[in-house]
N, C-alpha and C positions, 0 to 999 in steps of 0.2 A: 504494500500500500504506500509506504513512504517513497519507494522508488518511482511509483506512478505519479505521485504528487510532485516529486522533483522534476520528472520529465515534463509534466504539465507546466510547471513554473518556467522551465527552460524555454518551452515553446511560446509561452506568453511574453516573456522578455524579448525573445527574438522577433516577435510579430509587432511589437510596439514601434511605430515610426518615430524617428528623431525629429522633433520640432524645437527650434530655438529662435530666440529673437536677438536682435543686435541693437545695442544702444550706441548711438553716434553723438558725440559731443561736438557742438558747433560753436566756436568762439564768434559770437555775433557782435561785430565791431566794424568800423570804417576801415578802409584800406585793404580789405581781403577780397580777392577775386573769387566769388562763390561758385561761378560756373567752372573755373579751373579746379576748385576744391571738390566739387561734386563729380567731376569727370572721372570715370572709371569705378565709381562706387555703385554698388547695387543696393537698392532699397526695396524691401519686401513687406507686404502686409504683415503686421505684428511687430515690426521694428519700431524703435522709438528714436526720436530726435530730441536732443537736449540742447536748447539754445541758452548760452551763458553770456550775459551782457550786464552793463552798468545801467544806472537809472536814467541815463540820457537816451536810451534806446527802448524799443519794444518790438514785438513780433506780431505781424498781422498775416492772416491767411486770406488770400484774395483769389479772384478768378483770373484767367489769362489776360483778358482785356485790361483789367485794373493793374495787373503786374506790368504789362507792357507800357502803360501810361504812368506808372508809379502813383496810382490813385489809391489811397487807403480809406477814402470816404465810404466805400461800400464793402468794407472788410467782412468776410464770412465769420471770422473769429479774431479777437484782439487779445493780446497777452502783454503783461508788464510785470515788473517785480524782480528782475535780475536773473531768473532762471525759469525757463519754460520747457516742460516735457510734453511732447506731442507723439501720441501713438498713431502709427500709420494704419488706418482701418480699412482702406479700400484701394484697389489697384487704379492706376491712372496718374495723370499729372497733378502736382501740387505746387502752389505758388506762395512764396513767403516774401515779405518786405518789411523794412523798418519804416514806420509812419512818421518819424521825426522829419521835419521839413529839410529837404535837401539830401537826406541820407540815401534814399532809394535812387535818386538821380546820380548820386556819387558811386553807385554800385552795390549798395547794401540791400541786395535782393537775391533770392535763390529760387530756382525752379528745379524740381526733381520729378522723375517718373517712378511710381511705386509699382512693383511687379506683384502679380498674384502669387500666392503660395502654391508651389507645384510639388506634387508627390511623384517620386520616381518609382516606376514599376519595372521589375526585371523581366526580360523575355526569357523563355525557356532556352537552355543551352542545347545545341544540336548534338553534342557528343555525350551529354549526360554526365560528364565527369564532375561537374559542380554539384549536381544533385540538388537536394533541398536547400543547401546553403551556398548556391552558386555565386552570389555576389558578396559573400561574407568572407572575411579573413578566417580561413580554416583553423589557424592556430588559436585565435580568440575563442572559437567555438569549442575546440578541444580542451583548452585551458579551463574555460568555464565549466565544461562537463566534468572535468576531473575534480574541480572544487566542489561542485554539487554532489558528485558521487562520494567524495570524502566526507562531506557533511552528513549525508544520508547514512553512510556507514557508521559514522561516529554517533549519530543520534539513534540509530535503529539497532 
């Protein structure tokens, strides 16, 4: 019975997908080229952006038109206080700017594209050599199995 429970536990642990979020700290200040900063970065639903700034600044989320015109009058959300954490909840473009007069025009604005969460599925191997654990590191599976077997032997 204990061996069956250990095997079931092993299968459950192997079946759980790995989901993680990334926190990106953004120094929100004048003199930073935010498009260069964002280049090459991948933002995914569930990630968080942390804007860190002094009281001379704020963070507004705006639409594309207001972003292009540096217009904060129609902000979708406005934040102040020195540190703002924004969780990315939907895929698509997002636009941020500093509403302080002249700051957006001086380049204190950021646009990013948020990617949807993707889950990877493995296709069956044609040789069958990988078997049930085809995309996993076999040594990790073997090592974990040895530990579980040792614990079951010790407990039972």
